[in-house]
N, C-alpha and C positions, 0 to 999 in steps of 0.2 A: 531765857529759861528753857521755853519752848523747844526752841533748837536746838538746844543743847539734849532735849529727851529725845528728839528726833533723831539726833545722830546716835542717841547710844542703842536705840534701838535698832537701826540700821545694822550695829557692828554686833549686836546680839546674835540677831537672826544672821547675819554671817558667819560666828560663831557656831551656831548652834547647825547649821548645815554643812557647815566642816567638819565638826564634830559628829555627824550622822553619815557623810561620806567616809570619813575615816574607819568609822564604825562597821560599815559596810564593806570598805575593802579588806578591812583586819578579820571579820567572819569568814569571806569568799577565801582568804589566804588559807585559814583553819582548816575551814574544809577541805579544801586542797590536797591540805596535807596529811589528813586523816587518813590512813590506811584505810583498805576494803573490811580486814578483822576489828578494827575500832569503829567504823562507823556500822558494821553489819550488830555489833553487840550492842552499840549504843539506841539503833532503831530496832532492832530486833528483825530486819528484814533484811533479804538475799534479792537483790533485782538482776536478775538474769536476760541477757537478751539472747534469742535465739532466730528462727527464721517459720516462717508459715506457708513455705510452698516448697520445702525440701524433704519432701518424702522417700527414703524412711528415716532419715536423721532430725528432722524436724519441719512439722507443717502441721494444719488447722483440720481437726475431724470433722466430717459431720454434724457434732454439737460444740464445733468451732473453739474447739481445747487444743491447746498446744500438746504436741503429744510427736512420740518417735524418740529414737535409739540416742539421741542425744540429748533430748528431754530426762529421758531414764538417766543419763550420768550426771544428768543437773542436780535429778530427786537425791541421787547417792551422796553428793559432793555436800547438797543442803544438810543432810541427815548425819554427817559425817559434822559438819559445822555445828548442829545443835550440840551431837557429843562432846566437841571439843569446850565450846563455850558453857554447857550447862544452862543452854537457856530455851524456849521454843523460838522458832526464826520462821519467819511465813519466807517461802519461796514465791515472790513475784513476777511473771516469764514475761518480758516484752517481745513484741515480733518486731523483727528490724530487716530494713531491706540491705543487700551486703554491703553497697555504697556507703552505708551510715554506719554500719559496724565499729569500726577505727573511731571515726568522730563521737562518738556515745562513748565510749572507753575513756578515751582522752579527755574528756568532759566531764568523767565521773559520773555521769548519767545512769549507765550499767555497772555492775560491779565484776560483771562475767560476758562472755558470748562463747555459747556452745551451740553452733549448729554443722556446720560442712566444712568448715574452715579450715583452710592450709596454709602450713607458714611459708614466707618470702621474708627474703632480709630486709627487705623495704619496709615491710609491718612491723617488723620485729625491731624497728627504728624507734618505733612509735610504743608500743605495747609489748607483753610479752606472752609465750605461750605456754601449753601445759605439754605433757606429755603425750607421745600420738597414741590413740586408743580406735583408730579405724584407719582403713585406706580405701582411695577412691583414683581416680585419675580422668584428665580432659578427653573426652571423646565427641564425633557428631554425631547429631542424630539430624538424619535427612529422607529425602524423600525413597520409596526402593528404586524407583525410575532411573534416579539420579546416582544410584550406590557406584556405580562403576563408571562412572563421568568424575566424579568426585574423589574417587581412591584414586585417580593418576594424578590430578594437581588440582589444590584451592586456588591458583591465582586467577583472579579477575571476578571469584565468585565473593558473593555474601553471605559473610558469615554473620549470625546472630549471635551477641556477648553480653553476659551481663556487665554492665559495667566495673572496674576496681577489681574484679577477679582473677585469680590464679588463671583462669579458661582463657580468659582474655588476652594474656600475658603468655600462654602456649602455643597460641595460635598465631600471633604477633609473631613469636621467635620461627615459630616451624614457618610459616608462610606468609613473609612480608610483603607478598604480590595480593592477598585477598585483602577483599574490601570488607573492614569490622564495621559491623551497625549494631548499635547500643540499645537494648532494649529495657525497658521500666521493669520486668519483673519476669520470671518463668512461664506463666501462662502465655505473658504477650509474646516470648518466643515461640511458645507452640504455636500461638495462631498466627504469627508472623511467617512461619512454616508452611502452615497447613494452605495459608492464602497465595504462596507464592513469593510472598515479599522476601524472604531471603532465602537462598540454596543451603544452609545449615545451620543448624542453630546448636552452639557451642559449650559443654559441660559436663558436669560431674556423669560419668558412665552409670554410677549404681542409680542416681535420679532418673537418668533416662529409662532405665530399665523398671524403674517404678511406675514413671508415666505408661509406658507401654502397657500396663496391666493394669491400669483404671481407662484406660483411653478407647472408644468404642471402634476404631479402626486401625487397630496396632499393626496388620497388615501391611498398610500403604507404609509402614515408616521402618529403617535399620539404622542399625550404631554401628556406626565408622571410626576406625582408628585408634591408636593410643597415643595421645601428643602429647602425656604427662603423665606419670604416676604420684599419687602427694600422699600423705598422713595427714588424719583429721584431728586436730587438736580442738581446744579450747583457745581463749585468749582473755586476759585480763589484763589491767593497767600496770605499767611498769613501777618499780620499787616497791613489790607488794610480796615481798617471799616466803611470810610466814602465811599467807593467804596461798599461794604459789605450791607449798610444801604442802596443805591441807589438800587442793584440787590433786596435785601428784600422786599423793598417798590413797586417796580415794578411788581412782582411776587406775593404779597400779594394783591395788588390792582388788577389785574388782576382775582383773586381767586376770591376777594370779588365780582367782578363785575358779572361774571359768578354764581354765589351764587344767587345775586340779579334778575339774569335772563337780564342782560347785553345783546343786541341783538349780537352785535360785540362780544364780549367774549362767545356768544353762537355758535356763526358762525365759530372761531376761533377751539374751543374745539371738536367741532363737524364734523370739516374739517375732523380730527382722526380718531375720535374715535364714531362717528354718526353712527345712527343706517344705514347711505347712506357714511359713512367716510371710510377711507383707510383701517382701521383696527375697524372694528363694533365691539364695547367692549359687552360679552355677561352682562345680566343685573348683575349678584354678583360683577362684575369686576367695572363697573361701576360706581354702588353703593359706589363701595370701595374707588375709586379714589374721589368722591364727599363728601365721609364721612373723606377722607384726609385732602381736600382743609379744611371743613368745622372746623375742628380740629386745623389747620392752623390758621385762620382766627380768630378763640373765641379765639386765646391765643395773639392775638396782639391788639394795639386799634386800634378800628373803623377809617377807613379812610373816614374822609367827600365825603357824597355824589358828592359835586362840583369839586372834585380832582378825581373823577373816568373817 
């Protein structure tokens, strides 16, 4: 009888373990199947990935708060979600390194990423992109003394890049003979260039313009070339059409309002890119940004004025 009880207890424990394991698997599957809109409606939280060093798109200010043009777009998306779901939603911002953005989306650890992300077909196989709400391009930050030399050829030169960025892809395509050196973050790239550990740092031109405005020795550096032109967009997990519609509607409504000279939209844009903004754009780049907005708006049905 004792042996039977011992055997019965062992079987019971095995059954309990199996049921617990099965429940965990089912819970994980349910969580994975849940759409972003369903998750936000259930939890009341929109978890948004962004950057802490992509001035002026997304960066940590002197209070260590995440701010920027892309963060403002997230705020507009957040407000539209509250309106659509009819409840208060918390916007939870999470600072991510570029290489972590897509894995975090695929693993459903963040619901959206808006920073300085650009479209690629390879990325699009894993996640979905919103419409483009900005434009930038791959350029090189170099020391003034090296400008002429590097403008002739990058072959054999050490070019710093952030791993997994379109800047890395653009340099590899433009100059296969360059020696690619990956850096951990933008601060590490700037420091490596200052120390002479790399010959140039590849990144978004607007971000370099921003850095030159805050560094103490801007006169020692220059920005070189155009190795790509890219639209800035938000990224979301795949198979979330309702959420993507919400994001696109929000971004297009902002751009349409800006083009219609809505004062709130103009103030938002000029806070970052205006003549007195964080990163005053050159006239050419400003016109390019506005032209991009116009193209996006023209290819979509006009949003009624009373909804702007």
